[in-house]
C-alpha angles and dihedrals in degrees: 000000000000090000091054091048091050091051091047091050091050091051091047093051090052090063119098113275092243091055092047089052094048093047091046091050091049092050092045092054092043091053090047090056090048091053092051091049097047092044092046085229125161122216113215140168133222135181110233119179088338094308121115109232124196115206142166124225127195135179136015116329088217091067124086112284121251118188118200122197122195127217134248114313091001130111141207094266093072089065099050099095091045093045091052088075093046094048089070088072106018141047097239124206119188115179126192102235112236109269092036140069116354096331118106120276106212115184095244136121111281127203141158088258091053091054094044092052092045091051090050091052092046092053092043090055088054091050092246115145102161129029149152115256139204123187128182120202108317088010088064091052090053091052091050088054090045090054090051091054100035104022098170100055103081120091088184138344133215118194109195117193083328134195119208102084117089105216122238092226141018110280094167089258132156088267093063092046092054091048087055092052099260122122113174091196089071097084120182106147137039092253090054089056092049090051089049092052091050090051095050104037134047090192105056092191094066092094110060114233089235091072101030093090091051092050091047092053091048092054091045091051092048098043096107091045090050089049090055092048092047091050090049101042113028109012094074089058096041094051097035127133121260090259092052091046090054090050092050093048090047087064089062091053089053092069108111103160121097104287136193120198104207119187141176112238091225100036107152095179095060106009121221093262088072091057090059090049090052088050090054092048091051102041095181092054127110120230123214123178117201111215124228097013137104132207097327109052092165090060102038098042108011097164095045090047091050092052091055090048093047088054089054093049092048089054087056088056092237105171112232 
């Protein structure tokens, strides 16, 4: 079987780059449709503060609301398999944050506060005042900011491999790399993309080779846009003064709702040491480490990740 796959991969790589890209794009879109179908998810659009937002919704609207926020350069589709489990018990909303996915990308100044206010307006338009929340990476940082601005809205919070806490020491995290002038999201060459994949995923086989070329070209095309977004959103926090760092970290300490710190055992973007630091900053929080995954537990091991989350929700006595 491996021999056949190797031959197929060799033949595929011998095709012209344009054909590889078109085939990869076709397969990517086909798989996206499959995910929506199997998850029984509905893709919808809303106008929020003049910006067109694409979002997915799953489950029964009569159930408790769970909002999921993706990380930098990600989109709602990467959560569909994972959210399928959650939609049995929650009404799940997964927006594409402006600047990413199928939401509009206006050339404005972005910030964590901008996203938090936009999320608040989006939920207000839906008549949602209280909700459960899950944020991965930058999505977690946005939820920390949301809690700072609207502290009484969360019923529970899950921070998955989260940004938003400036570490006390150098753990070899993404923060330190950016400070040293390296941003692995700015992909120009094949080897940059391979480095990126090794940073994000523990299991390198999770992305089929048939679509790798397509994903690489998309990142390459968006590199200048991602640089602008990174400079707008995260760079001010990463390169902040000691006083500003203390203020940012104080926002983490403000979290009082039931909180789960969920981390990939082999996360190379925000190493595991940062999870323990989050746990110290939020003393009442629970900490769960997902084995054999990197920065995206929901994508690498969706069922295992769901089981850890379900355990957390059961401890909260949420009636399913």
